[in-house]
N, C-alpha and C positions, 0 to 999 in steps of 0.2 A: 261763682256765677259762670254762665255759659260763655264759651268762645265761639263766635260766629263769623262767617264771611257772607255778606249780603251780595247776592247776584247783582249784575250791573243795572237791571231794571227795577230793583227794589227801592222803595221810597226812602229818601234821606231823612224825612220827618220821622218815620218809624224807627230807623237806625238811631236817631237822636233820642227818642223815647226809651229805647232799649238800653242805651248807654246810661241814661239817667236812672234806670232801674238797676244799674250795677253790672250789666253785661259787657264783655269785651267784644266789640263788634268792629270789623273792618269792612270796607266796601271793595268790590271787584275793581272799581275805578282807581281807588287809592293804592291797590296792590298791582296796578299796571295790567289788569286783565280785561280791559274793555275790548270787545270784539273777539274774545277768546272762546273757543268751542266749549260747550258744557262739560264734556268729559275732562278737559284740561283744567277747567275751573274747579271741578270736583276733586281732581287729583291734587291741585294746589292747596285747597282747603284741607284735605286729608293729611297731606304732608306737614301741615302746620297745626294739626289737631283741632281744626275748626269744623263745625257743622255748617252746611250751606243753608242760607235763608233765601227762599225763592218763590216766585209766582209761576215759574216755568214748569209745565207738565213734562217736559223732556227728562227732568230728573227722576220722574216715576219710572221711565223706561230704563234709565241707567241703574236704578235700584233693583228693578225686576231682573235685569240682565246679570246681576250679581257683582256689580262694581263695588270694590272695597271703598268704604267712606267712613268719616267720623260722625255721620248723622246728616239727615236732610230734613229741613223744616219747610214744607210746602204750605203756602198761605193763599187763601182766596183774597182778591183785592178788596180793600175797604178804605174809603176815604176818611173814615174816623181813625186817624193814625194812632191816637192814644189808646183807643179800644183794641185795635189790632195788636199793638205792642203789649197790652195787658194780657191778651189771649196767648200770644207767643210766650210771654213770661211764665204764664201758668203751665204751659206745655213743656217747659225746660226743666231739667236737662234732657237732651235726646241721647240715648245710648248709641255708641258706635254701631254702624251697620243698620240702623233703624231709620225709617221714614215716618215722620209725624205730619199729619194734616191739621192745619189750623184754619177753620172755615168761619166765615161770617155767618152768624145765626140768622135764621129767617125771622122777619118781623112777626109779632104775634098776630094771630087771625083776628079780624074785627069781631067784636061782640055783637051778637044778634039779640035785639030786645025781646 
């Protein structure tokens, strides 16, 4: 299963769901990275062989700038934590150096009679 580092603003409930699905997930807070700049969080994750799990679009900029990393999983916010975790699970593993977007699907359009 995937090794992930959840950025400091990532929901603990999603982290718990991913752990229940068998993934090895640590949080930035647990790693002592609260308040740490994104490039340093990414470097810490990379040094430990972990992809970053984030809602922060700044990681797109780091990726585009050519930062070396073990993978980035950018997720749109979804209060259905189990559904978000399931979408992340389906997108894993993330190859090193790749950024994967996990987005909340749009609701179906209303049916016109």
